[in-house]
C-alpha positions as CSV (number, residue, x, y, z in Angstrom):
1,X,0.0,0.0,-0.4
2,X,1.3,3.3,-0.8
3,X,0.3,5.0,2.4
4,X,-0.4,4.4,5.9
5,X,-1.7,6.0,8.7
6,X,-0.6,6.7,12.6
7,X,-1.8,8.3,15.5
8,X,-0.5,10.6,18.1
9,X,-2.8,9.9,20.8
10,X,-1.7,12.6,23.6
11,X,-1.6,15.3,21.1
12,X,-4.7,13.7,19.0
13,X,-3.4,13.9,15.2
14,X,-3.7,11.7,12.8
15,X,-1.2,11.3,10.2
16,X,-1.7,9.9,6.7
17,X,2.1,9.1,5.1
18,X,2.3,8.5,1.2
19,X,5.7,6.5,-0.1
20,X,6.5,5.4,-3.7
21,X,4.5,6.9,-6.5
22,X,1.0,8.4,-5.6
23,X,-1.5,7.7,-8.2
24,X,-5.3,9.3,-8.8
25,X,-6.6,5.6,-7.6
26,X,-4.6,6.1,-4.2
27,X,-5.4,9.3,-3.7
28,X,-9.0,8.9,-3.9
29,X,-8.6,5.6,-1.5
30,X,-7.1,7.5,0.7
31,X,-9.4,10.3,0.9
32,X,-12.4,8.2,1.2
33,X,-10.3,6.3,4.6
34,X,-8.9,9.6,6.3
35,X,-12.5,10.7,7.4
36,X,-13.8,7.7,9.0
37,X,-10.1,7.5,10.8
38,X,-10.4,11.1,12.0
39,X,-14.1,10.3,13.9
40,X,-13.0,7.1,15.1
41,X,-9.7,8.5,16.6
42,X,-11.4,11.9,17.7
43,X,-8.4,13.5,15.8
44,X,-8.5,17.5,16.5
45,X,-5.6,17.6,13.7
46,X,-4.9,15.6,10.4
47,X,-1.5,15.5,8.5
48,X,-1.4,14.3,5.1
49,X,2.4,13.7,4.3
50,X,4.1,13.5,1.4
51,X,7.6,14.1,1.9
52,X,8.3,10.2,1.1
53,X,6.3,10.2,-1.9
54,X,8.7,9.3,-4.8
55,X,6.4,10.7,-7.8
56,X,3.1,11.7,-8.4
57,X,0.7,11.0,-11.5
58,X,-2.2,12.7,-9.7
59,X,-4.6,15.2,-12.1
60,X,-5.6,18.3,-11.5
61,X,-8.8,17.0,-12.5
62,X,-8.7,14.5,-9.3
63,X,-7.6,17.1,-6.9
64,X,-10.5,19.4,-7.9
65,X,-12.7,16.7,-7.9
66,X,-11.4,15.9,-4.2
67,X,-11.8,19.5,-3.2
68,X,-15.3,19.6,-4.2
69,X,-16.2,17.0,-2.2
70,X,-17.2,17.2,1.3
71,X,-14.3,17.8,3.8
72,X,-12.6,14.5,5.5
73,X,-12.2,16.7,8.6
74,X,-15.8,16.8,10.7
75,X,-15.2,20.4,11.9
76,X,-14.2,23.2,9.6
77,X,-12.3,24.7,12.9
78,X,-10.0,21.7,13.0
79,X,-6.6,22.3,11.9
80,X,-5.5,20.0,8.3
81,X,-2.0,19.9,7.0
82,X,-0.3,19.0,3.6
83,X,3.1,18.2,3.7
84,X,4.6,18.9,0.2
85,X,8.3,19.4,-0.2
86,X,8.4,18.7,-3.9
87,X,7.6,21.3,-6.3
88,X,4.9,18.8,-8.6
89,X,3.4,17.9,-5.1
90,X,3.1,21.2,-3.4
91,X,1.4,22.9,-6.8
92,X,-1.6,20.0,-6.4
93,X,-1.4,21.1,-2.5
94,X,-2.0,24.4,-3.8
95,X,-4.7,23.8,-6.1
96,X,-6.8,21.8,-3.4
97,X,-6.4,24.4,-1.1
98,X,-7.1,26.8,-3.7
99,X,-10.3,25.3,-4.7
100,X,-11.3,24.0,-1.3
101,X,-11.0,26.9,0.8
102,X,-14.2,27.8,1.8
103,X,-14.9,24.3,3.3
104,X,-11.3,23.7,4.8
105,X,-10.5,27.2,6.1
106,X,-7.8,26.1,8.5
107,X,-5.6,24.0,5.7
108,X,-1.9,24.6,5.5
109,X,0.0,23.5,3.3
110,X,3.7,23.1,4.6
111,X,7.1,21.7,3.6
112,X,8.3,19.8,6.6
113,X,6.8,18.1,10.0
114,X,8.6,20.8,11.9
115,X,6.3,23.6,10.5
116,X,3.2,21.5,11.7
117,X,4.6,21.3,14.9
118,X,5.4,25.3,15.1
119,X,1.9,25.9,13.6
120,X,-0.1,23.5,16.5
121,X,2.5,24.5,19.3
122,X,3.4,21.1,20.1
123,X,7.0,19.8,20.1
124,X,6.8,16.2,21.4
125,X,5.1,13.8,18.8
126,X,5.1,10.1,19.2
127,X,3.0,8.7,16.3
128,X,2.2,4.8,16.6
129,X,1.1,2.8,13.8
130,X,-3.0,2.6,13.3
131,X,-4.5,-0.4,11.3
132,X,-7.1,0.2,8.6
133,X,-9.5,-2.5,9.9
């Protein structure tokens, strides 16, 4: 599987991490899974981390489709982050943010996990693997 989930129970942060090549199908599947996991873990913040992704064939059409769909976060007050260190993924993340800003007002596009920590004011993270059931 090109992505996995982990959870920091002390800080209530759910993280999904991509690795390898990311495709439209995988991103759509991920998007369907993260919402229920946010609810199940009662996460206060969510991170989608593309920093280990080697490449992407994700299209702007898929990004626009996901941005137009219902947010994965139950509340628009919850903070969400996309870690996108590489320019192609960064551009797609910015398109998602731009198209979905009305329903995702607290979304941040960052380049590192450290930036997430600074924004959240959390400096000790301990993520444990989260099974998909």
